[in-house]
C-alpha positions in Angstrom: 0.0 0.0 0.0 1.3 3.4 -0.8 1.1 6.6 1.2 -2.4 7.8 2.1 -4.2 4.8 0.6 -5.7 3.9 4.0 -8.6 6.0 5.1 -8.1 6.9 8.8 -10.9 6.5 11.4 -10.9 6.9 15.1 -13.5 5.1 17.3 -15.1 7.1 20.0 -13.6 4.6 22.5 -10.1 5.5 21.4 -10.9 9.2 21.8 -12.3 8.5 25.3 -9.1 6.7 26.2 -6.9 9.5 24.9 -9.0 12.1 26.8 -8.8 10.2 30.0 -5.1 9.6 29.8 -4.2 13.2 28.8 -6.5 14.6 31.5 -4.9 12.4 34.1 -1.4 13.5 33.1 -2.4 17.2 32.8 -4.6 17.5 35.9 -3.7 14.8 38.3 0.0 14.7 37.6 0.0 18.4 37.0 2.0 18.1 33.8 0.1 19.6 30.9 3.3 19.8 28.8 3.7 16.0 29.0 0.1 15.5 28.0 0.6 17.6 24.9 3.8 15.8 24.0 2.1 12.4 24.4 -0.8 13.5 22.2 1.6 14.7 19.6 3.7 11.5 19.8 0.5 9.4 19.4 -0.6 11.3 16.4 2.8 11.1 14.8 3.0 7.4 15.4 -0.4 6.8 13.8 0.4 8.9 10.8 3.7 7.2 10.4 2.1 3.8 10.4 -0.8 4.7 8.2 0.8 4.0 4.8 2.0 0.6 6.0 -0.9 -0.4 8.3 -0.9 -4.1 7.2 2.8 -4.5 7.0 3.2 -5.5 10.7 2.5 -8.7 12.6 -1.0 -8.7 14.1 -1.3 -8.4 17.8 -2.4 -11.7 19.4 -5.6 -11.7 21.3 -7.7 -14.6 22.7 -10.9 -13.4 21.1 -11.5 -14.3 17.5 -12.1 -11.2 15.5 -13.1 -10.4 11.9 -10.1 -8.1 11.6 -7.0 -8.7 13.7 -5.6 -6.0 16.0 -2.3 -4.3 15.3 -0.3 -2.5 17.9 1.7 0.7 17.9 3.9 1.4 21.0 4.3 4.9 22.2 6.2 5.3 25.4 4.2 3.5 28.1 1.1 3.3 25.9 -0.2 1.0 23.2 -2.4 2.1 20.3 -4.6 -0.7 18.9 -6.1 -0.6 15.4 -7.6 -2.8 12.8 -7.6 -2.7 9.0 -11.0 -3.0 7.3 -11.2 -4.2 3.7 -7.6 -3.3 3.1 -8.6 0.3 2.8 -9.5 1.7 6.3 -7.2 2.0 9.3 -9.5 2.1 12.3 -7.9 3.2 15.5 -9.8 1.5 18.3 -8.0 1.8 21.7 -5.2 3.5 23.6 -4.1 1.6 26.7 -1.5 2.0 29.4 1.1 -0.8 29.4 0.4 -1.4 33.1 -3.3 -2.3 32.4 -4.5 -5.8 31.9 -4.6 -5.2 28.1 -5.5 -8.7 27.2 -8.6 -8.7 29.4 -9.6 -5.2 28.2 -9.2 -6.1 24.5 -11.1 -9.4 24.9 -14.0 -7.5 26.5 -14.2 -5.1 23.5 -16.8 -5.8 20.9 
């Protein structure tokens, strides 16, 4: 796949994850600059992966899925996405590495 051939979509669940994480960093940890940097790094990682979304090994999950999950690692966080019909990169979750990611992903629909 060449550059920009994948349409990019964000699920509301991913946006909720991002909001919760950045709000925690900015408000609870009192580090708004770190929250901004994390958001920028997440966006850059997604855009960097976009032209090659299916060129990486799928992320193993216990749950059988129509589309396999792929993972992008950004610091202590993992971005999960799927590719739909070889044309859409759908970003689904953003989870902290310390979370029980297997359980959370297997609970997702």
